[in-house]
C-alpha positions as CSV (number, residue, x, y, z in Angstrom):
1,X,-12.6,55.7,-58.7
2,X,-11.8,52.3,-60.0
3,X,-15.0,50.5,-61.3
4,X,-15.5,46.9,-61.9
5,X,-15.7,47.5,-65.7
6,X,-12.3,48.8,-65.4
7,X,-11.0,45.9,-63.7
8,X,-12.6,43.5,-66.3
9,X,-11.0,45.7,-69.0
10,X,-7.5,45.5,-67.4
11,X,-7.8,41.7,-66.9
12,X,-9.1,41.2,-70.5
13,X,-6.1,43.3,-72.0
14,X,-3.5,41.6,-69.6
15,X,-4.8,37.9,-70.6
16,X,-5.2,38.6,-74.4
17,X,-2.1,40.8,-74.9
18,X,-3.7,42.9,-77.6
19,X,-6.6,45.5,-77.6
20,X,-8.4,44.0,-80.4
21,X,-8.7,40.5,-78.8
22,X,-9.6,42.0,-75.3
23,X,-12.4,44.1,-77.1
24,X,-13.7,41.0,-78.8
25,X,-13.7,39.2,-75.4
26,X,-15.6,41.9,-73.9
27,X,-18.1,42.5,-76.7
28,X,-16.7,46.1,-77.1
29,X,-15.4,48.0,-80.1
30,X,-11.5,48.5,-79.9
31,X,-12.1,52.1,-79.6
32,X,-14.5,51.9,-76.8
33,X,-12.0,49.6,-75.0
34,X,-9.2,52.2,-75.5
35,X,-11.4,54.9,-74.3
36,X,-12.0,52.8,-71.0
37,X,-8.2,52.2,-70.6
38,X,-7.2,55.8,-71.2
39,X,-10.2,57.3,-69.0
40,X,-8.7,55.0,-65.9
41,X,-5.0,56.0,-66.6
42,X,-6.1,59.7,-66.7
43,X,-8.1,59.3,-63.3
44,X,-5.1,57.4,-61.8
45,X,-2.5,59.7,-63.4
46,X,-0.4,56.5,-64.1
47,X,0.1,54.4,-67.3
48,X,-1.1,50.7,-66.7
49,X,0.3,49.1,-69.8
50,X,3.4,49.5,-71.8
51,X,1.9,50.2,-75.4
52,X,5.5,49.8,-76.9
53,X,5.8,46.1,-76.2
54,X,3.9,43.2,-78.2
55,X,2.1,41.7,-76.6
56,X,1.3,44.6,-74.1
57,X,2.8,44.3,-70.7
58,X,1.4,45.7,-67.6
59,X,3.4,48.4,-66.0
60,X,4.2,48.2,-62.1
61,X,1.1,50.2,-61.4
62,X,-1.0,47.9,-63.8
63,X,0.5,44.8,-62.0
64,X,-0.9,46.0,-58.7
65,X,-4.3,46.9,-60.0
66,X,-4.4,43.3,-61.9
67,X,-3.5,41.6,-58.6
68,X,-6.7,43.2,-56.9
69,X,-8.7,42.3,-60.2
70,X,-8.0,38.7,-59.8
71,X,-9.2,38.8,-56.3
72,X,-12.1,40.9,-56.7
73,X,-13.7,39.7,-59.8
74,X,-14.1,35.9,-58.9
75,X,-15.6,37.2,-55.5
76,X,-18.2,39.3,-57.4
77,X,-19.0,36.6,-59.6
78,X,-19.5,34.1,-56.7
79,X,-21.8,36.8,-55.1
80,X,-23.8,37.2,-58.1
81,X,-24.2,33.5,-58.5
82,X,-25.5,33.2,-54.8
83,X,-27.7,36.2,-55.1
84,X,-29.4,34.5,-58.2
85,X,-29.9,31.3,-56.2
86,X,-31.4,33.0,-53.3
87,X,-33.8,34.9,-55.7
88,X,-34.9,31.6,-57.0
89,X,-35.0,30.0,-53.5
90,X,-32.3,27.7,-54.2
91,X,-30.1,28.9,-51.2
92,X,-30.3,31.1,-48.2
93,X,-30.8,30.9,-44.4
94,X,-34.0,30.9,-42.6
95,X,-33.8,32.1,-39.1
96,X,-36.9,31.4,-37.4
97,X,-37.4,32.0,-33.6
98,X,-40.3,31.3,-31.1
99,X,-41.1,33.6,-28.2
100,X,-42.8,30.8,-26.4
101,X,-41.5,27.1,-25.4
102,X,-44.8,25.5,-26.4
103,X,-44.7,27.3,-29.8
104,X,-41.3,25.8,-30.4
105,X,-42.6,22.3,-29.6
106,X,-45.2,22.9,-32.3
107,X,-42.8,24.2,-34.9
108,X,-40.0,21.7,-34.8
109,X,-41.9,18.6,-36.4
110,X,-43.2,21.1,-39.3
111,X,-39.6,22.0,-40.3
112,X,-39.0,18.7,-41.8
113,X,-41.7,19.3,-44.3
114,X,-40.0,22.7,-45.0
115,X,-36.5,21.1,-45.4
116,X,-38.1,18.7,-48.0
117,X,-39.2,21.7,-49.9
118,X,-36.1,23.9,-49.6
119,X,-33.2,21.3,-49.0
120,X,-30.4,24.0,-49.7
121,X,-31.7,26.6,-47.1
122,X,-29.8,26.5,-43.9
123,X,-32.2,26.5,-40.9
124,X,-31.4,28.4,-37.7
125,X,-34.1,27.8,-34.9
126,X,-33.9,29.8,-31.9
127,X,-36.0,30.1,-28.6
128,X,-36.1,33.6,-27.6
129,X,-38.7,33.5,-24.6
130,X,-38.3,36.6,-22.3
131,X,-36.6,38.6,-25.1
132,X,-38.2,41.1,-27.6
133,X,-37.4,39.6,-30.8
134,X,-39.2,41.9,-33.1
135,X,-36.5,44.5,-33.5
136,X,-34.2,41.5,-34.7
137,X,-36.6,41.2,-37.7
138,X,-36.2,44.7,-38.8
139,X,-32.3,44.4,-38.2
140,X,-32.3,41.3,-40.5
141,X,-31.0,38.9,-37.9
142,X,-34.1,36.9,-37.7
143,X,-36.7,36.1,-40.6
144,X,-39.8,34.8,-38.9
145,X,-40.9,35.0,-35.2
146,X,-43.7,33.1,-33.8
147,X,-45.4,34.7,-31.0
148,X,-48.9,35.0,-29.4
149,X,-48.2,38.6,-28.6
150,X,-49.1,40.8,-31.5
151,X,-47.9,44.3,-31.4
152,X,-48.1,46.5,-34.5
153,X,-44.9,48.1,-35.4
154,X,-43.8,49.8,-38.7
155,X,-42.2,47.4,-41.3
156,X,-43.4,44.4,-39.7
157,X,-46.3,42.1,-41.2
158,X,-48.4,39.5,-39.2
159,X,-49.9,36.3,-40.5
160,X,-52.3,34.5,-38.1
161,X,-51.8,30.8,-37.7
162,X,-54.3,29.3,-35.5
163,X,-56.5,30.1,-32.4
164,X,-56.1,27.9,-29.2
165,X,-57.4,27.8,-25.6
166,X,-55.2,27.8,-22.6
167,X,-56.1,25.0,-20.0
168,X,-55.1,24.4,-16.4
169,X,-53.4,21.0,-16.4
170,X,-53.5,18.7,-13.2
171,X,-53.2,15.2,-12.2
172,X,-56.0,12.9,-12.8
173,X,-56.8,12.7,-8.9
174,X,-55.9,16.3,-8.1
175,X,-58.1,18.1,-5.6
176,X,-59.7,20.2,-8.1
177,X,-61.6,17.0,-9.2
178,X,-63.4,17.1,-12.4
179,X,-64.6,20.8,-12.3
180,X,-64.9,22.0,-15.8
181,X,-63.4,25.2,-15.1
182,X,-61.4,27.0,-12.3
183,X,-61.5,30.5,-11.0
184,X,-58.2,32.6,-10.1
185,X,-58.8,31.9,-6.5
186,X,-58.3,28.1,-7.0
187,X,-54.7,28.7,-7.9
188,X,-54.0,30.6,-4.6
189,X,-53.1,27.4,-2.7
190,X,-51.2,25.7,-5.7
191,X,-47.5,25.2,-6.9
192,X,-47.8,26.8,-10.5
193,X,-45.2,25.1,-12.8
194,X,-44.3,27.5,-15.6
195,X,-41.8,28.0,-18.3
196,X,-38.7,30.0,-17.1
197,X,-39.5,33.4,-18.4
198,X,-40.8,36.5,-16.7
199,X,-44.3,36.4,-15.3
200,X,-45.1,39.5,-17.4
201,X,-44.8,37.3,-20.5
202,X,-47.4,34.5,-19.3
203,X,-50.9,34.8,-19.9
204,X,-51.9,32.7,-16.9
205,X,-50.5,35.8,-14.9
206,X,-51.3,38.8,-17.1
207,X,-54.9,37.7,-18.0
208,X,-56.1,35.5,-15.3
209,X,-54.3,35.9,-12.1
210,X,-53.1,39.5,-11.6
211,X,-56.6,40.9,-12.9
212,X,-58.2,39.2,-9.9
213,X,-55.3,40.1,-7.5
214,X,-54.2,36.5,-7.0
215,X,-50.7,34.8,-6.7
216,X,-50.1,31.1,-6.5
217,X,-48.5,29.6,-3.4
218,X,-45.4,28.9,-5.4
219,X,-44.0,29.3,-8.9
220,X,-41.6,26.6,-10.0
221,X,-39.9,27.1,-13.3
222,X,-39.8,24.3,-15.7
223,X,-37.7,23.7,-18.8
224,X,-39.8,22.0,-21.4
225,X,-43.6,21.2,-22.4
226,X,-42.9,17.4,-21.6
227,X,-41.8,18.1,-18.3
228,X,-44.6,20.4,-17.2
229,X,-47.0,17.8,-18.2
230,X,-45.1,14.9,-16.5
231,X,-44.6,16.7,-13.3
232,X,-48.4,17.8,-13.2
233,X,-49.4,14.2,-13.8
234,X,-47.1,13.4,-10.9
235,X,-49.0,15.8,-8.6
236,X,-45.9,18.1,-8.3
237,X,-48.1,21.3,-9.2
238,X,-50.4,22.3,-11.9
239,X,-49.5,24.2,-15.2
240,X,-51.3,26.1,-18.1
241,X,-50.7,25.0,-21.7
242,X,-52.2,25.5,-25.0
243,X,-54.8,22.7,-25.7
244,X,-52.8,21.4,-28.6
245,X,-49.8,21.1,-26.3
246,X,-51.4,18.7,-24.0
247,X,-53.9,17.0,-26.4
248,X,-51.9,13.7,-26.3
249,X,-51.6,13.4,-22.6
250,X,-55.3,14.0,-22.3
251,X,-56.2,11.5,-24.9
252,X,-54.0,8.9,-23.0
253,X,-55.8,9.7,-19.7
254,X,-52.7,10.7,-17.8
255,X,-53.9,14.3,-17.0
256,X,-57.0,16.4,-16.2
257,X,-57.8,19.8,-17.9
258,X,-59.9,22.6,-16.7
259,X,-61.0,25.9,-18.5
260,X,-59.5,29.1,-17.0
261,X,-62.7,30.9,-16.0
262,X,-66.4,30.0,-17.0
263,X,-65.8,31.0,-20.8
264,X,-62.1,30.0,-21.0
265,X,-59.0,31.9,-21.9
266,X,-58.3,32.1,-25.6
267,X,-55.1,32.8,-27.6
268,X,-53.7,33.2,-31.2
269,X,-50.4,32.2,-32.5
270,X,-49.0,34.7,-35.0
271,X,-45.9,34.5,-37.5
272,X,-44.3,37.7,-37.7
273,X,-41.9,38.8,-40.4
274,X,-40.3,42.0,-41.9
275,X,-42.5,43.1,-44.9
276,X,-39.2,43.9,-47.1
277,X,-38.3,40.1,-46.7
278,X,-41.7,38.7,-47.6
279,X,-41.0,38.5,-51.3
280,X,-37.8,36.0,-50.9
281,X,-38.9,32.8,-52.0
282,X,-37.5,30.7,-49.1
283,X,-39.3,32.8,-46.5
284,X,-42.7,33.2,-48.3
285,X,-42.5,29.2,-48.8
286,X,-42.1,29.0,-44.9
287,X,-44.9,31.2,-44.2
288,X,-47.2,29.6,-46.8
289,X,-46.3,26.1,-45.2
290,X,-46.9,27.2,-41.7
291,X,-50.3,28.7,-42.7
292,X,-51.5,25.7,-44.8
293,X,-50.5,23.4,-42.1
294,X,-53.2,25.1,-39.6
295,X,-55.7,25.6,-42.2
């Protein structure tokens, strides 16, 4: 088998024309270099240099191997350089995904701070609502997943970011009035505005309505958090959002909010990542920034 050291030896001999000069270039003794060359020729059953010529000239077989060496060696050097930059956090790609629409709204403003700290890292941000993104962490196609749904799987690590409360958002003059909380039955006659994902991935169904055996009158998919809030404010339905996602509209007095049940419905946002990737500087930096931002 031809090894990288063999390619370096052949290239040094071809460019130097003499074994002594090639040995000096490679920091080897002439004896060691001659041994490497003879070893490769023995493996191949071919002479790679015409030793009767001065300077040494490659044989036809040697020219074929040298052509490959001149392609492979620069690529290996480029790869080593990129890997060293990756190890120092000077390069790389951060593929970060959110399993919920509102989590993505929370993430995007924070990526500006990450980019300022890691300007050479390519950012890939994805919305994977309705998909199981965790296997992609283990496959290496994603680096960090934001999700409120913690599931312990081998090889994955979980970092808590923050706790929040889910709130029912309505128009200010909605029929539910100023009631501090609602029960599942209160939504039976309502149009429920939701993100366009499976109901089984929405807490308002799995943790509030379905345990009580309640279905809303109508479910209307809406693409973004902003549209959910605006449509609720215009009395086109009601929606359920994390408290932080609707805090601005509440301060502006454009909507009203109600707890889901007397004691409210709590959630937690997690950052999930592959344990094997956690030591890479640009991934560790992302996790540290997200945690610090929520402290």
